[in-house]
C-alpha positions as CSV (number, residue, x, y, z in Angstrom):
1,M,-65.2,-29.2,-344.3
2,K,-64.7,-26.7,-347.1
3,K,-63.8,-29.5,-349.4
4,L,-67.1,-31.1,-348.6
5,F,-69.0,-28.0,-349.6
6,Y,-67.2,-27.6,-352.9
7,T,-67.3,-31.4,-353.7
8,G,-71.0,-31.4,-353.0
9,L,-71.6,-28.5,-355.4
10,A,-69.4,-30.1,-358.1
11,L,-71.1,-33.5,-357.8
12,L,-74.6,-32.0,-357.8
13,S,-73.9,-30.0,-360.9
14,L,-72.4,-33.0,-362.6
15,F,-75.4,-35.1,-361.7
16,E,-78.0,-32.6,-363.0
17,I,-76.1,-32.4,-366.3
18,L,-75.8,-36.2,-366.7
19,N,-79.4,-36.7,-365.7
20,V,-80.4,-34.8,-368.8
21,Y,-77.4,-35.5,-371.1
22,F,-78.1,-39.1,-371.8
23,I,-81.8,-38.5,-372.8
24,M,-81.4,-35.3,-374.9
25,P,-79.8,-34.7,-378.3
26,I,-76.5,-33.4,-376.9
27,P,-73.4,-34.2,-378.9
28,G,-72.3,-37.8,-378.3
29,S,-75.2,-38.8,-376.0
30,Q,-77.5,-40.4,-378.6
31,K,-74.8,-42.7,-380.1
32,M,-74.2,-44.6,-376.8
33,N,-76.2,-47.5,-375.4
34,S,-76.7,-45.7,-372.2
35,I,-80.5,-46.1,-371.6
36,D,-80.0,-48.3,-368.5
37,L,-77.5,-45.8,-366.9
38,A,-79.9,-42.9,-367.8
39,Y,-82.8,-44.7,-366.2
40,F,-80.8,-45.5,-363.1
41,L,-79.8,-41.9,-362.6
42,Y,-83.3,-40.8,-363.2
43,S,-84.9,-43.4,-360.8
44,W,-82.5,-42.5,-358.0
45,R,-82.4,-38.7,-358.7
46,W,-83.8,-37.7,-355.3
47,A,-81.4,-39.9,-353.4
48,F,-78.4,-38.4,-355.3
49,R,-79.7,-34.9,-354.7
50,A,-80.3,-35.5,-351.0
51,I,-76.7,-36.8,-350.5
52,F,-75.1,-34.0,-352.4
53,T,-77.3,-31.4,-350.6
54,V,-76.3,-32.8,-347.2
55,M,-72.6,-32.5,-348.2
56,I,-73.2,-28.8,-349.3
57,I,-75.0,-28.0,-346.0
58,A,-72.4,-29.8,-343.9
59,G,-69.6,-27.9,-345.4
60,S,-71.2,-24.5,-345.9
61,F,-70.4,-23.1,-342.4
62,A,-66.7,-23.6,-342.9
63,A,-66.8,-22.4,-346.6
64,F,-68.2,-19.1,-345.6
65,Q,-65.8,-18.5,-342.7
66,I,-63.6,-16.2,-344.8
67,K,-63.4,-12.5,-345.4
68,R,-64.4,-12.6,-349.0
69,K,-67.7,-14.3,-348.5
70,W,-68.6,-13.8,-352.2
71,V,-66.1,-16.4,-353.2
72,P,-68.1,-19.5,-352.2
73,L,-71.2,-17.7,-353.6
74,I,-69.9,-18.0,-357.1
75,P,-69.9,-21.8,-357.4
76,L,-73.2,-21.9,-355.3
77,L,-74.9,-19.7,-357.8
78,F,-73.4,-21.6,-360.7
79,T,-74.9,-24.8,-359.3
80,V,-78.3,-23.2,-358.8
81,A,-78.2,-22.0,-362.5
82,I,-77.3,-25.6,-363.6
83,I,-80.3,-27.0,-361.6
84,Y,-82.6,-24.4,-363.2
85,I,-81.4,-24.9,-366.7
86,F,-81.4,-28.6,-366.8
87,N,-84.6,-29.1,-364.8
88,F,-86.8,-26.3,-366.1
89,R,-85.4,-25.2,-369.5
90,M,-84.0,-28.5,-371.0
91,K,-86.7,-31.0,-369.9
92,A,-88.4,-32.4,-372.9
93,D,-91.9,-31.9,-371.7
94,K,-91.1,-28.3,-370.8
95,M,-89.8,-27.6,-374.3
96,F,-92.5,-29.4,-376.2
97,L,-95.9,-28.8,-374.7
98,Q,-99.1,-30.6,-375.3
99,P,-102.0,-28.8,-377.1
100,S,-104.2,-26.9,-374.7
101,T,-107.3,-27.8,-376.8
102,I,-108.1,-30.6,-379.3
103,V,-110.2,-29.2,-382.1
104,L,-110.9,-31.1,-385.3
105,K,-112.8,-29.6,-388.3
106,S,-114.7,-31.0,-391.3
107,Q,-113.7,-30.3,-394.9
108,A,-115.9,-27.3,-395.0
109,E,-114.5,-25.8,-391.8
110,N,-110.8,-26.9,-392.1
111,K,-108.3,-24.0,-392.1
112,V,-105.1,-26.1,-392.6
113,P,-103.7,-25.8,-396.1
114,G,-104.5,-28.8,-398.3
115,E,-100.9,-29.5,-399.3
116,R,-100.0,-30.2,-395.6
117,L,-99.2,-33.7,-394.6
118,V,-101.2,-35.6,-392.1
119,I,-101.1,-39.0,-390.2
120,G,-104.7,-40.3,-390.6
121,I,-106.7,-43.1,-388.9
122,E,-110.1,-44.6,-389.5
123,N,-112.0,-46.6,-386.9
124,N,-115.6,-47.7,-386.7
125,G,-116.6,-45.3,-389.5
126,E,-114.9,-42.3,-388.0
127,A,-111.8,-40.8,-389.8
128,K,-109.5,-38.3,-388.2
129,A,-106.2,-36.8,-389.4
130,Y,-103.4,-35.0,-387.6
131,P,-101.1,-32.6,-389.4
132,I,-97.4,-33.4,-389.1
133,E,-96.8,-29.6,-388.8
134,F,-98.5,-29.8,-385.4
135,L,-97.3,-33.2,-384.3
136,T,-93.7,-32.2,-384.9
137,Y,-93.9,-29.8,-382.0
138,H,-96.3,-31.6,-379.6
139,H,-94.8,-35.1,-380.2
140,Q,-98.1,-36.7,-379.1
141,V,-101.8,-35.9,-379.4
142,R,-104.4,-37.9,-377.4
143,D,-107.8,-38.3,-378.9
144,T,-110.7,-40.8,-379.4
145,V,-111.5,-42.2,-382.8
146,G,-114.6,-44.4,-383.3
147,G,-114.8,-45.0,-379.6
148,R,-111.2,-46.0,-379.2
149,Q,-108.6,-43.9,-377.4
150,V,-105.5,-43.2,-379.6
151,M,-102.1,-41.7,-379.0
152,V,-100.8,-40.1,-382.2
153,T,-97.1,-39.7,-382.0
154,Y,-94.3,-38.2,-384.1
155,C,-90.6,-37.7,-383.8
156,S,-89.1,-35.1,-386.0
157,V,-85.5,-36.3,-385.5
158,C,-86.5,-39.7,-386.9
159,R,-89.3,-38.4,-389.1
160,S,-91.4,-41.2,-387.8
161,G,-95.2,-41.1,-387.2
162,R,-97.0,-43.9,-385.3
163,I,-100.5,-44.2,-383.8
164,Y,-100.9,-46.4,-380.7
165,E,-103.7,-47.4,-378.5
166,P,-102.3,-46.2,-375.1
167,M,-103.4,-49.4,-373.4
168,V,-101.1,-50.9,-370.7
169,N,-102.0,-54.0,-368.7
170,G,-105.7,-53.7,-369.7
171,K,-106.1,-50.0,-368.8
172,Y,-105.6,-46.7,-370.6
173,E,-102.4,-45.0,-369.6
174,T,-101.1,-41.4,-369.6
175,F,-97.7,-40.5,-371.1
176,R,-95.4,-37.6,-371.1
177,L,-92.4,-36.8,-373.3
178,V,-89.3,-37.6,-371.2
179,G,-86.5,-37.3,-373.8
180,M,-85.0,-39.5,-376.5
181,D,-82.9,-42.6,-377.0
182,H,-80.8,-43.1,-380.2
183,F,-82.4,-39.9,-381.5
184,N,-86.0,-41.3,-381.1
185,A,-88.6,-39.7,-378.9
186,M,-89.2,-41.5,-375.6
187,F,-92.3,-41.3,-373.4
188,E,-92.8,-42.1,-369.7
189,D,-96.0,-43.7,-368.4
190,A,-97.6,-42.1,-365.3
191,S,-98.2,-45.4,-363.4
192,T,-94.8,-47.1,-363.4
193,C,-92.6,-44.4,-364.9
194,S,-91.3,-46.9,-367.5
195,W,-89.8,-45.4,-370.7
196,W,-91.3,-46.2,-374.1
197,Q,-89.8,-45.7,-377.6
198,Q,-91.9,-43.8,-380.0
199,S,-90.7,-45.7,-383.1
200,T,-91.4,-49.2,-381.8
201,G,-93.9,-48.6,-379.0
202,E,-91.8,-50.8,-376.7
203,A,-90.9,-50.1,-373.1
204,V,-87.1,-50.0,-373.0
205,A,-86.5,-49.2,-369.3
206,G,-88.5,-49.6,-366.1
207,A,-90.9,-52.1,-364.6
208,L,-92.7,-52.7,-367.9
209,K,-89.5,-53.2,-370.0
210,G,-90.3,-55.5,-372.9
211,N,-94.0,-54.6,-373.1
212,V,-95.3,-53.1,-376.4
213,L,-98.2,-50.7,-377.0
214,P,-100.8,-51.9,-379.5
215,E,-100.2,-50.2,-382.9
216,L,-103.1,-49.1,-385.1
217,E,-103.4,-48.8,-388.8
218,A,-102.5,-45.4,-390.1
219,M,-101.7,-43.6,-393.4
220,Q,-99.6,-40.5,-394.3
221,M,-101.0,-38.3,-397.0
222,T,-101.8,-34.7,-397.9
223,I,-105.0,-33.1,-396.5
224,N,-106.3,-32.9,-400.0
225,K,-105.9,-36.6,-400.5
226,W,-107.4,-37.2,-397.0
227,F,-110.6,-35.4,-397.8
228,E,-110.8,-37.0,-401.3
229,L,-110.7,-40.5,-399.6
230,Y,-112.7,-39.5,-396.5
231,P,-115.0,-36.6,-397.4
232,H,-116.7,-36.9,-394.0
233,G,-113.4,-37.0,-392.2
234,Q,-111.9,-34.4,-389.9
235,V,-108.5,-32.7,-389.5
236,L,-106.9,-31.4,-386.3
237,Q,-106.6,-27.6,-386.2
238,G,-103.6,-25.8,-384.7
239,D,-103.5,-25.0,-381.0
240,E,-103.6,-21.2,-380.8
241,A,-101.1,-21.2,-377.9
242,S,-98.5,-23.0,-380.1
243,V,-98.7,-20.9,-383.3
244,R,-95.2,-19.5,-382.9
245,E,-93.7,-23.0,-382.5
246,Y,-95.6,-24.3,-385.6
247,D,-94.2,-21.4,-387.6
248,S,-90.6,-22.3,-386.7
249,L,-91.2,-25.9,-387.8
250,A,-93.2,-25.2,-391.0
251,K,-90.5,-26.2,-393.4
252,F,-89.9,-29.6,-391.8
253,E,-92.5,-31.8,-393.5
254,Q,-91.4,-30.7,-397.0
255,G,-87.8,-31.6,-396.2
256,K,-86.6,-28.0,-396.1
257,S,-85.7,-27.8,-392.4
258,E,-82.2,-26.4,-391.9
259,G,-81.8,-27.8,-388.4
260,R,-78.9,-30.2,-387.8
261,L,-81.1,-32.9,-386.4
262,T,-84.1,-32.4,-388.7
263,R,-82.7,-31.5,-392.1
264,T,-83.2,-33.8,-395.1
265,D,-80.6,-35.3,-397.4
266,S,-82.0,-35.3,-401.0
267,L,-79.7,-38.1,-402.0
268,S,-80.4,-41.8,-401.4
269,W,-79.3,-44.1,-398.5
270,N,-77.6,-41.4,-396.4
271,D,-78.4,-41.0,-392.7
272,K,-81.0,-38.2,-393.4
273,S,-82.3,-39.6,-396.7
274,W,-86.0,-40.6,-396.7
275,V,-87.1,-44.2,-396.9
276,I,-90.4,-46.0,-396.7
277,G,-90.0,-48.7,-394.0
278,I,-92.3,-51.7,-393.8
279,Q,-92.2,-54.6,-391.3
280,V,-94.3,-57.7,-391.7
281,E,-94.0,-60.0,-388.7
282,D,-90.3,-60.4,-388.1
283,A,-89.1,-59.3,-391.6
284,S,-88.5,-55.7,-392.6
285,K,-87.4,-53.8,-395.7
286,A,-86.6,-50.2,-396.6
287,Y,-87.5,-48.6,-400.0
288,D,-85.7,-45.5,-401.2
289,W,-88.1,-42.6,-401.4
290,N,-86.5,-41.2,-404.6
291,D,-86.8,-44.6,-406.3
292,L,-90.4,-45.0,-405.3
293,K,-91.3,-41.5,-406.6
294,R,-89.7,-42.3,-410.0
295,K,-91.5,-45.7,-410.3
296,G,-94.8,-44.7,-408.7
297,I,-95.5,-48.4,-407.8
298,I,-93.4,-51.2,-406.4
299,H,-94.3,-54.9,-406.2
300,D,-92.3,-56.9,-403.7
301,T,-92.4,-59.7,-401.1
302,I,-91.4,-59.4,-397.4
303,G,-91.2,-62.7,-395.7
304,H,-94.2,-64.7,-396.9
305,T,-96.3,-61.6,-397.7
306,S,-96.6,-60.1,-401.2
307,L,-97.2,-56.4,-401.2
308,V,-97.7,-53.4,-403.5
309,L,-96.3,-50.0,-402.5
310,I,-97.7,-46.9,-404.3
311,V,-97.2,-43.1,-404.3
312,S,-99.8,-40.6,-405.3
313,T,-99.6,-38.2,-408.3
314,D,-99.2,-35.5,-405.6
315,G,-95.7,-36.9,-404.9
316,Q,-96.4,-37.0,-401.2
317,S,-99.1,-39.4,-400.3
318,F,-98.3,-43.1,-400.2
319,A,-99.8,-46.5,-399.2
320,A,-99.0,-50.2,-399.0
321,F,-101.3,-53.1,-399.4
322,E,-101.1,-56.9,-399.2
323,R,-101.1,-58.2,-402.8
324,P,-103.0,-61.3,-403.9
325,T,-100.4,-63.9,-405.0
326,N,-99.2,-63.5,-408.6
327,T,-101.3,-60.3,-409.0
328,T,-99.6,-57.5,-410.9
329,F,-101.1,-54.0,-410.5
330,T,-100.9,-50.9,-412.6
331,L,-101.4,-47.5,-411.1
332,R,-103.2,-44.8,-413.1
333,N,-104.5,-41.6,-411.6
334,D,-104.1,-43.0,-408.1
335,T,-106.3,-46.0,-408.9
336,L,-104.9,-49.6,-408.7
337,F,-105.9,-51.9,-411.6
338,G,-105.4,-55.6,-411.4
339,D,-106.9,-59.1,-410.9
340,G,-110.0,-58.0,-412.9
341,T,-111.0,-55.1,-410.7
342,Y,-109.7,-51.8,-409.5
343,Y,-109.1,-50.1,-406.1
344,N,-108.9,-46.5,-404.9
345,F,-105.9,-45.2,-402.9
346,K,-107.1,-46.6,-399.6
347,G,-107.5,-50.1,-401.1
348,K,-111.3,-50.1,-401.5
349,D,-112.7,-52.3,-404.3
350,L,-114.6,-49.8,-406.6
351,K,-116.6,-52.7,-408.1
352,M,-117.5,-54.3,-404.8
353,P,-117.2,-51.7,-402.1
354,T,-117.4,-54.3,-399.3
355,N,-114.1,-55.7,-400.5
356,H,-110.7,-54.2,-399.5
357,L,-107.1,-54.9,-400.0
358,R,-105.5,-55.4,-396.6
359,S,-103.6,-52.3,-395.6
360,I,-100.0,-52.6,-394.4
361,N,-98.5,-49.9,-392.2
362,A,-95.7,-48.1,-394.1
363,Y,-93.6,-45.3,-392.6
364,Q,-91.7,-42.5,-394.2
365,E,-88.7,-41.8,-392.1
366,F,-85.0,-41.1,-392.1
367,W,-82.8,-44.0,-393.1
368,H,-80.7,-43.7,-389.9
369,S,-83.9,-44.1,-387.8
370,W,-85.2,-47.1,-389.7
371,V,-82.0,-49.1,-389.7
372,T,-81.3,-48.3,-386.0
373,F,-84.6,-49.8,-384.9
374,H,-84.7,-52.5,-387.6
375,P,-81.0,-53.6,-387.7
376,K,-81.8,-56.7,-389.8
377,T,-83.7,-54.7,-392.4
378,R,-83.0,-55.3,-396.0
379,R,-82.8,-52.6,-398.7
380,Y,-85.1,-52.9,-401.8
């Protein structure tokens, strides 16, 4: 019976470690295709815990029938410590909290420095932007833009920002950060406990596996550029309860983070190098950030779609648009000239304001992230 006690403690400790290991950035865990195993352990966690606890209780009487009763206390306390650390200290949604308040300010009231980067969205005449500095910590921010609920997401280990409509089976869903898969943040919905990838919006485990969240048009730019294009827009302000966390991540967006998972490689086409990734229907392509900054503008075709990719004179803001066939643009002072007219940085025709170039979602992220989730991607 003593063996039952110690075996139960060992198995419970191992289970609690593995239950977190496969979905957190622990050495080796993120390079395995272990999502199904991780979800199995998670789904049956209470059954495993009950079995191992019964083993511990059944063997505890015999284990403590010794003179040195402190001996079995040592592995028992070790197991309790493992349970606490892996369930309360290392859980993703305990490490990265949601903002306690959502406050957005106009240009006149905004207190976030103008050189900061944001992920912005416009819908039904309302324009809101969310600083990457804050998203890096929170991983998701829920808001309403132009009457539509949005889920603004960001993964610092992938450097990927996405905005989704959190609509599942015709109703709005609530999500929590549950961990990561292949270094990409992963969310769990409240209704079915399915797991969803941040980079693709796809459910990769659970009852809704294979479903995809609707993705919305978004742009990444500086706050200065945002207010230039959307003078009546708003910018999310920092959550006072999270200021200390923001300060620790302040260097990330400029590529100056020193963290093993979030640092940037200034060279091209290495794992931590920046690329601009674009997917059009089933075709995708990656553009080297260093090359784009040198050129300022790139004309290309992905699948059957001609496009133009541009970077601002600020060296940080960028955008991509569908390009009319055989049209060649030039870029001067963040204005696109071509086909007899000219467009501002959000694709608005400055001669006929009702006309727009069709925006194409483009993402600045680490090369390792883009190629992992777009394995058939081509390099420009």
